[in-house]
C-alpha positions in Angstrom: -32.5 65.1 -4.8 -31.4 69.0 -4.2 -29.2 70.5 -1.7 -32.3 71.7 0.8 -31.7 70.3 4.2 -35.2 68.9 5.3 -36.3 68.2 8.8 -37.5 64.4 9.2 -38.3 64.1 13.3 -36.7 64.0 16.5 -35.3 61.4 18.5 -37.5 61.6 21.5 -36.7 58.2 23.4 -33.3 59.5 23.8 -34.8 62.6 25.9 -36.6 60.1 28.2 -33.9 60.8 31.2 -34.4 64.5 30.1 -38.3 64.4 30.7 -38.0 62.7 34.3 -35.0 65.2 35.3 -37.3 68.0 34.3 -40.3 66.3 36.1 -38.3 65.9 39.4 -35.8 68.8 39.4 -37.6 71.4 37.3 -37.2 73.4 33.9 -33.7 74.8 34.8 -32.3 71.4 33.6 -33.4 72.1 30.2 -30.2 74.8 30.2 -27.9 71.8 30.3 -30.1 69.2 28.5 -29.4 67.7 25.1 -31.9 67.5 22.2 -32.0 65.6 18.6 -33.3 66.6 15.6 -32.8 64.7 12.3 -32.3 66.2 8.9 -32.4 64.9 5.2 -29.5 66.3 3.2 -28.1 65.5 -0.3 -26.7 61.8 0.2 -27.0 61.5 3.9 -28.9 62.2 7.1 -27.8 64.8 9.7 -28.2 64.7 13.5 -28.0 67.9 15.2 -28.1 67.4 19.0 -28.6 70.7 20.3 -26.9 71.4 23.9 -28.4 75.2 24.0 -25.4 77.0 23.9 -23.8 74.9 20.9 -24.9 72.5 18.2 -23.0 69.0 18.0 -23.8 67.8 14.0 -23.0 64.2 12.8 -23.6 62.9 9.5 -24.7 59.0 8.4 -23.6 58.8 4.8 -25.8 56.9 2.3 -22.8 55.1 1.1 -21.8 54.0 4.4 -25.2 52.7 5.5 -25.1 48.9 6.6 -28.7 48.8 7.9 -31.8 50.6 7.9 -34.6 49.3 10.6 -38.4 50.1 11.3 -39.7 48.9 14.5 -42.2 49.6 17.2 -41.3 49.8 21.1 -43.0 50.3 24.2 -40.9 51.4 26.5 -40.6 49.3 29.6 -38.8 52.1 31.6 -41.2 55.1 30.3 -44.3 53.0 31.5 -42.8 51.9 34.9 -41.9 55.3 35.4 -45.0 57.1 34.5 -47.3 54.4 37.0 -45.0 55.0 39.7 -45.2 58.7 39.4 -48.9 58.1 38.9 -49.3 55.9 42.1 -47.2 58.6 44.1 -49.1 61.5 43.1 -52.4 59.6 43.5 -51.5 58.8 47.0 -50.8 62.3 47.9 -53.9 63.3 46.4 -55.7 61.1 48.3 -54.0 62.1 51.5 -55.1 65.7 50.7 -58.4 64.6 50.0 -58.7 62.8 53.2 -57.5 66.3 55.2 -60.6 68.1 53.0 -57.6 70.0 51.3 -59.7 70.0 47.8 -57.2 72.3 46.0 -54.1 70.6 47.0 -55.5 67.2 46.3 -56.8 68.6 42.7 -53.3 70.2 42.2 -51.6 66.3 42.8 -54.6 64.6 40.9 -54.0 66.5 37.8 -50.5 65.7 36.8 -51.4 62.2 38.4 -54.0 61.7 35.9 -51.3 62.9 33.0 -48.6 60.2 34.1 -51.4 57.6 34.0 -52.8 58.6 30.7 -49.1 58.7 29.0 -48.7 55.1 30.3 -51.7 53.8 28.8 -51.3 55.8 25.6 -47.8 54.2 25.2 -49.3 50.8 25.8 -51.8 51.2 23.1 -49.7 53.2 20.3 -46.2 52.5 21.1 -43.5 54.5 19.5 -42.4 53.3 16.0 -38.5 53.7 15.8 -36.2 54.3 12.4 -32.7 53.6 13.0 -30.1 53.9 10.2 -26.5 52.4 11.1 -23.7 53.6 9.3 -19.7 52.3 9.8 -19.1 55.1 12.5 -22.3 56.7 13.3 -26.1 56.2 13.7 -29.2 58.0 13.3 -32.7 57.6 15.0 -36.2 59.0 14.1 -39.2 58.1 16.5 -42.8 58.8 15.8 -45.0 58.5 18.7 -48.1 60.2 16.9 -47.7 60.1 12.9 -47.8 56.3 12.3 -48.3 57.1 8.3 -45.6 59.6 8.4 -43.0 56.9 10.0 -43.8 54.3 7.3 -43.4 57.1 4.5 -40.1 58.4 6.1 -38.8 54.6 6.1 -39.5 54.1 2.4 -38.0 57.3 1.3 -34.7 56.7 3.5 -34.6 52.9 1.7 -35.2 54.2 -1.8 -32.9 57.1 -1.2 -30.3 54.5 0.1 -30.7 51.7 -2.4 -30.2 54.3 -5.1 -27.4 55.9 -3.7 -25.6 52.5 -3.3 -26.5 51.4 -6.8 -24.6 54.5 -8.5 -21.7 53.8 -6.1 -21.3 50.1 -6.9 -18.7 49.8 -9.5 -20.2 48.1 -12.7 -19.0 44.5 -13.6 -17.7 44.7 -17.4 -19.2 42.2 -19.6 -16.8 39.0 -19.6 -15.1 37.8 -23.0 -17.0 34.9 -24.7 -15.8 31.7 -23.7 -14.3 29.5 -26.3 -16.3 26.4 -27.1 -14.7 22.7 -26.9 -11.8 21.6 -29.4 -13.0 20.0 -32.8 -12.5 16.0 -32.6 -9.9 14.8 -34.9 -11.5 13.2 -37.8 -11.3 9.2 -38.3 -9.1 7.3 -39.5 -5.6 9.6 -38.2 -4.8 12.4 -36.3 -5.0 15.9 -37.4 -2.2 16.9 -39.7 -1.3 13.2 -40.9 -1.8 13.1 -44.4 -2.5 9.7 -46.0 -0.8 8.4 -49.4 -3.2 8.4 -52.4 -4.2 4.8 -53.1 -2.2 3.2 -56.0 -4.2 2.7 -59.5 -5.5 -1.1 -60.4 -3.6 -2.5 -62.8 
């Protein structure tokens, strides 16, 4: 492991509110929105939260990792919002089509189709999520497309965390040999009791 800083992925699930806000209020919201990127550094994972005018950085050190999980989510909120937007935009497109405003109907029909496709794609594929829990911080990486890359990243992080914690774990000194049980005294007297010699026969 070198001191280079390698990009691992983004926390896109945390940007769902950002996506919806941009969709409703316009791209100017991006000036005040935060985006999270995750990097691998020596002995830790770094999370950069980009606020456009400043970057807040925090670390999850491998020595302090309590657990690392890998699971798949589908996002009920995301699917619900996408279906709702598809229905609203589709209804507007249908109303315009009935008024023979073809251009306006197509202008609303296209984003409605995109929203519906996003909901279907999420239902089929889901999002793979890697979460690293530290003592005071947490890092999360989401993978919407590269499923094989998610598995490789999880295995690499798990291996690095195990190796780092194994190095930090104090070695247990070898214990002294356990003495055996005491030797029982010989029959005919206790240990240390001298018996007088037998007198010669006359």
